[in-house]
ZAMARGU-4260 file (C-alpha; in steps of 0.2 Angstrom, whole numbers, plus 5000, padded with zeros to 4 digits):
<rodrens>
0) 5004/4978/4790 | 4990/4967/4784 | 4982/4952/4794 | 4991/4939/4784 | 5008/4947/4787
5) 5003/4947/4806 | 4998/4929/4806 | 5014/4924/4796 | 5025/4934/4809 | 5016/4926/4824
10) 5021/4909/4818 | 5040/4916/4822 | 5035/4919/4840 | 5044/4907/4852 | 5033/4894/4861
15) 5036/4903/4878 | 5029/4919/4871 | 5015/4910/4862 | 5010/4903/4878 | 5009/4919/4886
20) 4997/4925/4873 | 4987/4910/4874 | 4986/4910/4893 | 4979/4928/4894 | 4965/4926/4882
25) 4959/4939/4870 | 4963/4956/4875 | 4957/4974/4868 | 4971/4984/4862 | 4963/4999/4871
30) 4958/4991/4887 | 4962/4974/4894 | 4947/4974/4905 | 4931/4984/4908 | 4938/4993/4923
35) 4937/5012/4921 | 4950/5019/4932 | 4947/5038/4927 | 4943/5048/4912 | 4957/5053/4899
40) 4956/5071/4905 | 4958/5067/4923 | 4973/5055/4918 | 4981/5070/4909 | 4979/5081/4924
45) 4986/5067/4936 | 5000/5060/4926 | 5015/5069/4919 | 5016/5071/4900 | 5028/5056/4898
50) 5017/5045/4910 | 5002/5049/4899 | 5011/5046/4883 | 5018/5029/4888 | 5003/5022/4897
55) 4989/5029/4885 | 4998/5032/4869 | 5010/5017/4869 | 5025/5028/4868 | 5043/5022/4873
60) 5053/5032/4884 | 5071/5035/4879 | 5083/5021/4883 | 5093/5024/4900 | 5082/5039/4904
65) 5070/5031/4917 | 5073/5032/4936 | 5071/5013/4938 | 5083/5007/4925 | 5097/5005/4938
70) 5087/5006/4954 | 5087/4989/4963 | 5079/4996/4980 | 5068/4982/4988 | 5050/4984/4986
75) 5035/4982/4974 | 5032/4991/4957 | 5014/4997/4954 | 5005/5003/4938 | 5006/5022/4938
80) 4988/5023/4932 | 4978/5012/4944 | 4991/5007/4958 | 4990/4988/4954 | 5005/4979/4960
85) 5014/4972/4945 | 5032/4967/4949 | 5042/4963/4964 | 5060/4969/4966 | 5065/4951/4968
90) 5062/4948/4949 | 5071/4964/4943 | 5088/4960/4935 | 5101/4970/4926 | 5101/4968/4907
95) 5109/4984/4901 | 5095/4987/4887 | 5090/5004/4894 | 5074/5000/4902 | 5070/4991/4919
100) 5069/4973/4916 | 5060/4960/4926 | 5060/4940/4924 | 5041/4938/4930 | 5026/4948/4935
105) 5015/4945/4950 | 5001/4933/4946 | 4987/4938/4935 | 4992/4956/4934 | 4997/4957/4916
110) 4988/4957/4899 | 4997/4952/4883 | 4993/4959/4866 | 5001/4957/4848 | 5010/4972/4844
115) 5014/4974/4825 | 5018/4993/4826 | 5036/4993/4822 | 5035/4981/4807 | 5041/4967/4818
120) 5029/4957/4828 | 5031/4959/4847 | 5021/4956/4862 | 5014/4971/4872 | 5013/4970/4891
125) 4999/4980/4898 | 4991/4981/4916 | 4977/4969/4917 | 4966/4980/4927 | 4966/4997/4918
130) 4975/4992/4901 | 4989/5004/4903 | 5003/5001/4892 | 5019/4995/4901 | 5032/4989/4888
135) 5035/4972/4880 | 5040/4955/4884 | 5055/4945/4875 | 5061/4928/4877 | 5079/4932/4880
140) 5078/4933/4899 | 5086/4923/4914 | 5082/4905/4917 | 5071/4896/4922 | 5057/4904/4911
145) 5069/4914/4901 | 5058/4929/4899 | 5062/4948/4900 | 5049/4960/4904 | 5056/4977/4897
150) 5045/4990/4905 | 5045/5009/4904 | 5050/5018/4920 | 5036/5030/4917 | 5023/5017/4918
155) 5029/5012/4936 | 5028/5019/4954 | 5041/5010/4965 | 5036/5007/4984 | 5050/5003/4995
160) 5047/4988/5007 | 5043/4995/5024 | 5054/4982/5032 | 5069/4987/5021 | 5066/5005/5024
165) 5066/5003/5042 | 5082/4991/5042 | 5090/5005/5031 | 5085/5019/5044 | 5092/5009/5058
170) 5109/5005/5049 | 5110/5023/5043 | 5105/5030/5060 | 5092/5041/5052 | 5076/5037/5061
</rodrens>
């Protein structure tokens, strides 16, 4: 895909998606910032093969295969590479697309990059701190923003809300 084709396709992006690209400023496809979390070798040792492929090689996990697709446990979703908080469970919704879907990220945690890799122009979502590939954002989400952050489970770690866990323990008499 040549540059002219990318420019022509970018004109087809919705105004909402265009505003995300404009607000994040220029980002490197490899790293969104200069923060070095750890070496590639260290990441290969620490992450599973799937986590590494998704976050470092921009692989997409198979639909409906990730543990967070249908998990709506209250808490926060973190980047699997650098542990940055990315999404709150209050923004997660069911969309039946095969990957966890969120309506909005936490403020200033996401970088956006044009992704022409499939022949159709999409907008990649990456961790702003470490540059890990997370997934893509689309403009078919719920109101008011109308965005759907389609995120690979392998790029996330879910941490249950402590109060919710304690409430669950009390209700289930498991403490």
